[in-house]
C-alpha positions in Angstrom: 86.2 99.9 85.3 84.4 100.5 88.6 85.7 99.4 91.9 85.2 100.3 95.6 87.5 103.3 95.3 86.2 104.6 92.0 82.7 105.7 90.9 83.2 104.3 87.5 82.3 106.1 84.2 80.1 109.1 84.4 76.4 108.1 84.8 75.0 110.7 82.4 77.7 112.0 80.0 76.4 114.3 77.3 76.7 114.1 73.7 113.6 118.0 77.0 116.6 119.0 77.5 119.0 116.4 79.0 120.3 117.2 82.5 122.9 115.6 84.7 121.7 115.9 88.3 121.8 113.5 91.3 118.7 111.3 91.3 115.9 112.6 93.4 117.1 116.2 93.6 115.1 119.2 92.5 115.8 120.7 89.2 114.9 124.0 87.5 112.1 123.8 85.0 112.4 124.4 81.3 112.0 128.0 80.1 108.6 127.2 78.7 107.4 125.5 81.9 109.0 128.2 84.1 107.0 130.9 82.3 103.8 129.2 83.3 104.8 128.5 86.9 105.0 124.7 86.5 107.7 122.1 86.8 109.3 123.8 89.8 109.2 120.7 91.9 110.7 118.2 89.4 113.0 115.4 90.6 115.3 113.4 88.4 114.7 109.7 88.0 117.8 107.8 86.9 117.9 105.5 84.0 117.6 101.8 85.0 115.9 98.5 84.8 113.3 97.3 87.3 110.9 94.5 88.0 107.4 95.8 87.2 104.3 94.1 88.6 103.1 92.3 91.8 105.8 90.1 93.3 103.5 89.0 96.2 100.6 87.5 94.3 98.2 90.0 96.1 96.8 91.7 93.0 93.3 91.4 91.7 93.3 89.0 88.8 91.1 91.3 86.6 93.7 94.1 87.0 96.5 92.2 85.3 99.2 93.0 87.9 101.2 89.9 86.9 103.4 88.4 85.7 106.4 90.5 86.9 108.4 91.6 84.0 111.6 93.5 83.4 111.4 97.1 82.1 114.2 99.5 81.3 113.8 103.3 81.3 115.8 106.2 80.3 116.3 109.1 82.7 113.3 111.4 83.1 112.0 114.2 85.3 108.7 113.9 87.1 106.9 116.2 89.5 107.5 115.4 93.2 103.8 116.0 93.8 100.5 115.8 92.1 99.3 119.0 90.4 97.7 121.1 93.1 94.4 123.1 93.0 96.4 126.4 92.9 98.5 125.2 89.9 95.4 124.1 88.1 93.7 127.4 88.9 96.7 129.2 87.2 96.1 127.0 84.1 92.4 127.8 84.0 93.1 131.5 84.6 95.5 131.6 81.7 93.5 129.5 79.2 89.9 129.7 80.2 89.8 125.9 80.1 86.5 124.4 81.1 86.8 120.9 82.5 84.5 118.0 81.5 83.0 118.0 85.0 82.0 121.7 84.5 80.6 120.9 81.0 78.6 117.9 82.3 77.4 119.9 85.2 78.0 117.1 87.8 80.7 115.0 89.3 81.1 112.2 91.8 81.7 113.2 95.5 82.2 110.7 98.4 79.0 110.8 100.5 80.8 111.9 103.7 82.5 114.8 102.0 79.6 116.5 100.3 79.1 120.2 100.7 76.0 121.0 98.7 72.4 121.8 99.1 70.0 118.7 99.1 68.6 119.7 95.8 72.1 119.5 94.2 72.6 115.9 95.3 71.1 114.2 92.2 71.5 110.5 92.9 73.8 107.7 94.2 76.1 106.1 91.6 74.9 102.6 90.7 76.8 99.7 92.4 78.9 102.1 94.5 76.3 104.0 96.6 78.9 105.9 98.6 79.5 108.0 95.6 77.0 110.8 95.0 76.4 112.6 91.7 76.5 116.2 92.8 75.5 119.1 90.6 78.2 121.8 90.6 81.0 119.6 91.9 84.1 120.2 89.9 87.8 121.0 90.3 87.0 124.5 91.8 84.3 123.0 94.0 85.7 119.6 95.0 83.1 118.8 97.7 80.2 120.5 95.8 79.0 124.0 95.2 79.4 125.0 98.9 83.2 124.3 98.8 86.0 126.2 97.0 89.5 125.3 95.8 91.0 128.3 97.5 90.4 126.6 100.9 92.7 123.8 99.7 95.3 125.5 97.5 98.1 122.9 98.3 95.9 119.8 97.9 95.8 117.7 94.7 93.4 119.0 92.1 90.5 116.5 91.6 87.5 116.2 89.4 89.8 116.3 86.4 89.4 113.8 83.6 92.2 112.3 81.5 91.3 114.7 78.8 91.6 117.6 81.2 94.9 116.4 82.4 96.2 116.3 78.8 95.0 119.8 78.3 96.9 121.0 81.3 100.0 119.2 80.0 99.7 120.8 76.6 99.6 124.2 78.3 102.5 123.5 80.7 104.7 121.9 78.0 104.7 118.6 79.9 103.1 115.1 79.6 101.5 112.4 81.7 103.9 109.6 82.9 103.7 106.2 81.3 102.5 103.5 83.6 106.1 102.1 83.7 107.6 105.5 84.5 105.0 106.0 87.3 105.7 102.7 89.0 109.5 103.0 88.7 109.5 106.5 90.1 106.9 105.6 92.8 109.1 102.8 94.1 111.8 105.3 94.9 114.7 103.0 94.4 113.3 100.2 96.5 113.0 97.1 94.3 110.3 94.5 94.9 108.7 96.3 97.8 105.0 96.5 98.6 105.0 100.2 99.4 107.3 103.2 98.8 108.6 102.8 102.3 108.9 99.0 102.5 106.6 96.0 103.0 104.7 96.9 106.2 101.7 99.3 106.1 102.2 100.7 109.6 105.3 101.4 111.6 105.0 100.3 115.3 108.5 101.3 116.3 108.6 103.7 119.3 108.8 107.3 118.2 108.2 106.6 114.5 105.2 107.9 112.5 102.5 105.2 112.5 101.1 106.2 109.2 102.9 106.6 105.9 100.1 107.5 103.6 96.5 108.9 103.4 94.1 106.0 103.2 90.9 104.9 104.9 90.8 103.8 108.5 87.8 102.4 110.2 84.7 100.8 108.7 84.2 101.6 105.1 82.1 103.4 103.9 80.4 104.7 107.1 83.1 105.4 109.7 86.5 106.9 109.1 88.5 107.3 112.3 90.9 109.6 110.5 93.9 108.2 112.3 96.2 109.5 109.6 94.8 113.0 110.1 92.9 113.5 106.8 89.2 112.6 106.1 89.6 113.2 102.4 92.6 114.7 100.5 95.8 115.7 102.2 98.1 118.5 101.1 100.3 117.2 98.2 103.5 117.3 100.3 102.1 115.4 103.3 104.0 112.4 104.8 107.6 111.6 104.0 108.8 111.5 100.4 110.1 108.3 98.9 113.7 107.7 98.0 113.5 109.7 94.8 111.7 112.6 96.4 108.1 111.8 95.3 105.3 112.5 97.7 102.2 110.3 98.2 102.6 107.7 95.5 100.4 105.5 97.8 97.0 106.9 98.8 95.6 110.4 98.7 94.4 110.5 95.1 94.5 108.2 92.1 96.8 109.4 89.4 96.2 109.3 85.6 98.9 107.7 83.5 99.2 108.0 79.7 98.6 104.3 78.9 95.5 102.5 77.8 94.5 99.8 80.2 94.6 96.2 79.0 94.8 93.5 81.7 96.7 91.0 79.5 99.4 93.6 78.6 102.0 92.4 81.1 101.9 88.9 79.6 102.8 90.3 76.3 105.6 92.2 77.9 107.0 89.1 79.5 107.1 87.3 76.1 109.2 90.1 74.7 111.8 90.0 77.4 113.1 93.2 78.9 111.0 96.0 77.5 112.6 99.5 76.9 110.5 102.6 77.7 107.1 100.9 77.1 104.2 103.2 76.0 101.4 100.7 76.9 99.0 99.0 74.6 97.4 100.7 71.6 93.9 99.8 72.7 92.1 99.4 76.0 88.9 99.8 78.0 90.1 102.9 79.7 93.1 104.8 80.8 95.4 103.6 83.6 95.1 105.0 87.1 97.8 104.4 89.7 98.4 104.8 93.5 95.0 104.4 95.1 93.3 107.1 97.2 92.1 108.2 100.6 89.2 105.8 100.2 91.3 102.6 99.8 91.5 100.1 102.7 93.4 96.8 103.0 90.1 94.9 103.7 88.5 95.6 100.4 90.5 97.8 98.0 94.1 97.0 98.4 95.2 99.2 95.4 97.5 101.5 97.2 100.3 99.0 96.7 103.0 100.0 94.2 102.1 97.3 91.7 98.3 97.9 91.9 96.5 99.3 88.9 93.0 100.3 87.9 91.4 102.3 85.1 88.5 104.5 84.1 87.2 106.1 80.9 89.0 109.2 79.7 86.1 111.5 80.4 85.6 110.2 84.0 86.4 112.3 87.0 85.8 112.2 90.7 86.8 113.6 94.1 89.7 111.2 94.5 91.4 111.4 91.1 94.2 113.7 90.1 97.6 113.5 88.2 101.2 114.4 88.2 103.3 115.3 85.2 106.6 114.6 83.5 109.0 117.0 81.7 109.2 116.7 77.9 
């Protein structure tokens, strides 16, 4: 599903152990995860029931953000941040994994972020011309072949498909969050709010930080004023964490979830009453993405709200799409 923040499908794709810890506090990883250097920033999300979906009527009808429905979840542990480039590099070093962007030879880079020779810029993506199909763009070269992940070791890894994210999880002894887990954790204990910090996008109080997340400022897609300090991705621990200790669940990069995307799914949930630990539909037109990215803006792509949802095909990847993980 293509939208203003996502380049859509690839244009030319070739043939746990229970723990009792105060919610939101860091916990030690499992032995398996610790041996691989992952899971060290987990926070505990308490069991509970919450209202999932858009309570403000602001969502895009095609995204299926309504109706609001009740979901109950068991306690789980989720990483405070998205997986960083340094963490993904450790996975690649240990396994030799080759991402789908590397196999395809190209990936989508936002036109103002490209670091590549002219001959490596193959074409603009249909219907979203601010995305360029760049040869040699991948997780290790996020802006193109003239960039390198080691310059951004604490930034979210990008150019990873849903399939790549699953491969990382298999290595780390972890999994992707369900969509319900993602929204519950992203809310940080604030029920019914628009954002992880409340209902207002900006804070105009004297002495307070004006920006709470990394999104687009200015006139999209030609002028970014960079008022929040970041023209593209920000380090994974930028801005203040939410009430559970999660960083940047609004903006920065889209995050893969485990669920298939089916717009009418929420209506099915409502008919069933309170749903316990939903795993999502068994079919869909792509995998769910949550959180929005540094390219979202309130004037045209208001998908950095907590209830907002989008999707893409499992083999798709781009310069604004990453993931965080959950402990088994």
